[in-house]
N, C-alpha and C positions, 0 to 999 in steps of 0.2 A: 869240434866236429865239422863246422862249416868250412874252416880253413883246410881240413883234410880233404873234403869233397872237392874244393877248388883244385887242389894239387892232383888228385887222382883222376878227376873226370873232365876238367875244363877243356882239355885238348881235343875233346870229341865234338865240339861245337861245329855245326855245319858251315861250309863256305857260302859266300854270298853270290856265287856265279850261277847257281842253278835255281831256276824257278820251276816248281812242279807244274805239270800241265794237266788240265782236265781231259778226260776221254771225250771223243767226239760225240758219242751217242748220248742221248738225253738220260740223265741219271735220276731215276725215280723208282718207287716200289708200289705195286698195286696190291691192295689187301681187300678182303671181303668182310663186311661187318655182319653183325648178328642177324640183320634183316636180309642178307643176301646182296646188298648193294656194294658195288666196287668203289673203292676209294684210292686215289693216287696221293702218295706222300713223297716229299723230296728226301733224298739221302743227304747226310752231311757232306759238305764240299770235299773234305779230306778223303772221303771214300772214293773219290773220282781220280785221285792222283795216280800217275803212272809210276810203277815200281822201278822201271828202268831209269827214270830221272833220279830217283832217290839213291839208287845203287851207283850212280855216276858221280856222286858227291865225293869231295876230297876225303872226308873221314870214313865214308863207306868203303872206298877203294883201299884206304890205308889200314883200317882196323876191323873190317867185317869181311868174312869170306864164307862160302857155302861149307856146310859140315858134311864132308864126304864119308864120315863114319855113320851118318844117319841113314839107315836102310829102309825107311818108310817108302812104300809105294805112293807116288805123287797123285793120289786121288782121294776125294772126300768119302767119308762114311756117314750114312744117315742112321738116325736112331728113332725109336718111338718117342712121342712127346713126353711120356712119363720119365724117360731117361734125362731129358733136358731139365725137366722140373726138379728132379731129384738132385742133379748136379748143381743147379743154381742155388738150391736150398742148402747145399753143403759148403758153399763159399764162406770163408770166415769174415763176413761183412757186417757192418752196422746198418748200412743202407739196404733196403729191401730190394730183391732181385726177382720180381714176379715173372711168370711166363705167360705168353699169349701168342696168337698167330703173327702179330707184328714183330715181336721179339724173334720168333722163329725165322721170319723173312731175313732179318739182319744177321742172324747166326749163319744162315745159309749163304748169305753174300760173303761174309768173312771166311767161312770154311771152304767156299767154292771158288768163285771168280777172283777173290782177293787173297787167296791163300799164300801167294808169294809175297804180297805186301805184309801179311802177318808174319811171315818168316823174317823179313827185314826188320819189322818193328820189334819182334822178340829179341833180335840181336841188339838193336839200338836201345832197347829198354835197359840193358845192362849199364849203359852210360847214364841214362837220365833218371831211372827209378830212384837211385839214392838222393838225387837233388829234390825230386818231387816229394819223396817221403819225409825228408828233413823239413821242408817248408810246411807240409801238412801237419807234421808233429808239432812244429813251433806254434801253430794256431789251434791245436787240439782237434783236428778234423779227421774224418774217416780216411784211412789210407787207401781205400779202393778208389778214391778220387784221382789217384795217380794215373788211372786209365782215361781220364778226360782228354788229355792231349792226343790220345790215340785217335779219337773221332774229331778232334779239333784240327790237328795239323799232320797226322800220320807220323808224328815224332820228327818233324822237320822244322827247326827254329827259323828257317828262312821262308817258310810258307806264307803266302799273302793271298787273302781271299778276294773275290770280286768286289766285295764291299769295302776293302781296305784294312781288314783286320790282319794282324801280323804276329809272327812268332809261334812258339810251341803252344801257347795258351790263347792265341788269336785275340789279342786285345785290340779294340778300336782305339784311335788316338785319344779321344776325350776320356775314356775309362782308364787308359794307361796312365795319362797325366794325373787323373784323380787319385790314382794309387801310387804316385811317386815315381813313375818311370819317366826319364828324360827323353823327350822326342823333339828334335829340331832338324835342321838341314844336314848336320854333321853326325848326329848320334840318334840311334833308335834302340832304347833299352828293352823294347818289347821282344827283341831278338836275343837278348841276353838270357840264357836258360836259368841262371840262378836268380837274378833280380826279378824276372817275369814270374818265376814260380812262387816267390814270396809275395809278390803283388797279387797273384791269382788266389793264393790261400787266404789273404786278407779279404779279398772281394767275396770269395765263397762264404767266409764266416759272416760277413755283413749281410749277405743274402739270406743266410740261415736265420739271422736275427729277425729278418722281415717275415719269412714264410714259415719257419719252424718245421719244414718238411723237405727232405733231401731231393725227392723227385721234382718238387717245385723249384728248388734251388738250381738243379741241373737245367731245367727248362728255362728259368730266368737267366742263367748264364748264357744261353743260346740266343734268346730273343729280347732280353731286357725285362726288368721287373714291371715296367709299365704294361707290357703286353700280357703278362701273367695276371696282373690285377684286373685288366679288362676282361680276360677270360673268366676269372672268378666271378666278376660282376654279372657277366652275361649268363653264367650257369646258375645264377640265383644264389651265389655265395658259397658254392662248393670249394673246398680247399684240398682237393685230391686231384692229382695230375690226370688220372684215368677218367675222371668225371668232367674235367674241363677240357679234355682232349678235343672234342669237336670244335671248340672255340679258339684253338691255337693256330698259329701260322703253320703252313704245310711242312716246312722243314722241322719245326719244333715238335710236330706230331711224331716225327721219326727220331728225334734226338734222344729221348730217354730210352726207347727200345734199342737204339744203336749203342748207347752207353752200357746197357745190360749185356748186349751181345759182345761188346769189347771185353767186358769182365769175363764173360764165358770163354771166349776164344783164347785170351791171354793166359788162362788157367788150364783149359782142356784141349790145347792144341795137339797133344800127342794122340788123343782119341780120334783125331781127324787127319792123322798122317802128315802133320805139318812139322817140318824140321826147322828149328831156329837157326839163323845164321851164327856161325862161330865168331866169338868176340875175342879180339886180342887187345889187352889193356894198353892204352896209349902211354907214351912217355910222360914222366912227371913234368909239371909246369910250375912256374912261379910268377909273381907279379912285381912290376916296378912302377913307381909313381913318377909322372912327368909334370913339370910346371911350365913347359913351353910347348908351342905347337910342333908337332912332329908327324911326318907322313910314314905310313907303314912301310913304304918302299925304302925310305932312308934306313929304317931299322933292319929290314930284310937284307939289303945289299951290303951294308957295313958289317952286320953280324953273321952273314952267310946263312940266313934262314929262308926256307921256301916261302915265297910270298903267299901262296895259297894256304899253307899251314898257319901263317901269321893271321890271315883273314879269318880262318877257321877258329882260332883262339880268341879273336876279338870281333865277333859278328855285329856288335852294336855300332861300329864305326862305318857308317854307310858310304862314305867317300874316301876311306882309307886315311882320313885326317883325324888325329887326336888333338882336340882343342884344349891343350894343357894351359894355354895362356889365359883362358877364361876361368878355369878352376883346376886344381890338381886332379889329374886323371890317371886311371889305371890302364896299363898295357900288360897283357899276359904273354909270356914267352916260354919256350921250352926251357926247362930248368938248366940245361947245359949252356944256354945262351945268356943267362943273367949276368954272369961275371964279365962276359964279352961286352955286353951293353955298358956296364959300369966303367970298364976300362976305356971304352971308346965313345963316351957320352958326347964330348965336344965334337968329335968327328961326325957323329950321327946327326946332330942338330945342324951342322954346317954342310952336310952332303947334299948337293944339287938343290939347295934351298930355292935358288932363283927359278927353277923349273917346276919343282914339286909343290912348293908353297908360294903361290903367286899373288896372294892377297896383299895389296899395298896398304901400309899404314899411314903414309904421307905422300902426297903428290903436289907438284907445282903446276899452276895454271900457266899455259904458254902465253907469252907477252904478245899483245896485238901487233906490235911493231915487227915481230918475227913471223907473223902469220902470212903464208903465201896468199891466202884468200884476201887478207887485209891489204897486202902489197899490190895485188892485182886490182882491188877496188880503188886504192889510192891512185894507181897509175891511170885507171880509167877516168877518175875524177879530174886528174891533172890534164889528161888529153882533152877531155870535154871542155875544161876551162880555157885551155889554149885555143881550142877551136872557136869558143865563144868570143875570146878576145880578138882572135884573128878576124872573125866575121865582123866584130865591131870596128876593128881598125880599117877594114876595107869599105865600110859603108860611108858615103859622103852625101851630105845634104846641103842645099843652098837656099837662100831666101829669094822668092820671086820679086823682081823689081816691078815698079809701076810701068805698064806698057809692054812688059816682056811677052814673048810668044814662045811656044815649045821649041820651035826651030832655032830661036836665038839662044835659049838656054842650052840646047843640045850642042850648038856650035861652040859656045864658050867652054863647055865641059867635055869636049871631044867624045860625044856620044851621039845617039840617034833619037829621033822623036819616038820611034817604035819602042826602044828600050825604056825611055822615060814613062811612056804609057804603061808598060808592063810592070816597072818597079813601083809605080804609084797608083795603079789601078784607075788610070784616067781614060775616059771614053770621050772622044771628040777632041776639041782644042781649048775647052774652057779651063782657065786657071785664074787664081785670085792673087793679087799683089799682097805681099806680107807673109804668105804661108811658106813653109819649108817644103822642099821637094827633093826626093832622092835622085841623085844623078849616077850613083853606082852602089 
């Protein structure tokens, strides 16, 4: 089953060139509590992403398109709260989906301002839902958790939060590594839809072992189990999300309501005139294993593959380098290119290696005798030595004889009394027999 999912779905992975942008306006929701007090809660970061950025991605442009046969009028429809309560109660879920004013605020956001994002996510869910469901089934988890990435990343595996969480399931680095995802300068498996989905399912199962309540699990997924335990302690030991609600961080207060709203809108979009984008199944893919370093451009140019498509199929390689020399690594290719790769393997590994793979494994240290700096220094030293020797060779000293005067010494050595005084720092005419005196 897992192998089949790889072949059918993997080519839908997003490219790494587009980072979704938050809207300029401050994203928050104002609700009124039972006492009439207004409260501001933050919306999940993925609810701020621009749909235009998502639709500009390689896989969106290639495999998603508007459904021109959908004749819904592009406007929201509102219903009495009893309708929302009844619809939520009919969802085939294990997790409870209660209704309140906060949940309504998030439903209104999805069916109103974010309706075009919902259209995109409905199309993209055709790619990702089978992956999510397989991972959740493997760990025996409720399948409605497949909508968690809707509020985590808006179904963009390249999404990165302001806090550094990445991928469809928005793993932080420490948590990702804890659950077996490889993250270093060359690879980031948080962006691999399949590996990150299985890691997320394992993490969710571990959280359920701690809290035994799915709403608390969802909240802990957002803010960490430590913050949930603090909120439980501050509430006097309550183990109910809605009772510890006032003690939670602002974003986590909106997290469970947003999750409930995502379940609602992904099931009742027709009732709100939202047309899913039409999905065209991507071409089949296959994998090859490499045991040498290889750059994606080497593969793309030798095999004639669009480099953006290759990046889309391998989003975990953050700098286009597959570090196969460290350990055997998988590269996903269009199925039609697999035989081409095998037939041209040597050519691929040798193609533009000197420019695309520039990390040197052996270097020689330049000899000091060849260094221009050393040569210049040596030349300066030699010049200085020559000057010193030259100066020493020009200096002449004589011994003062008994009864000598400065004028006599000057006459014998073809100089002047004035120069003798300057060379020897003599004031007046006093000199002592037996001492040496410079004459030049």
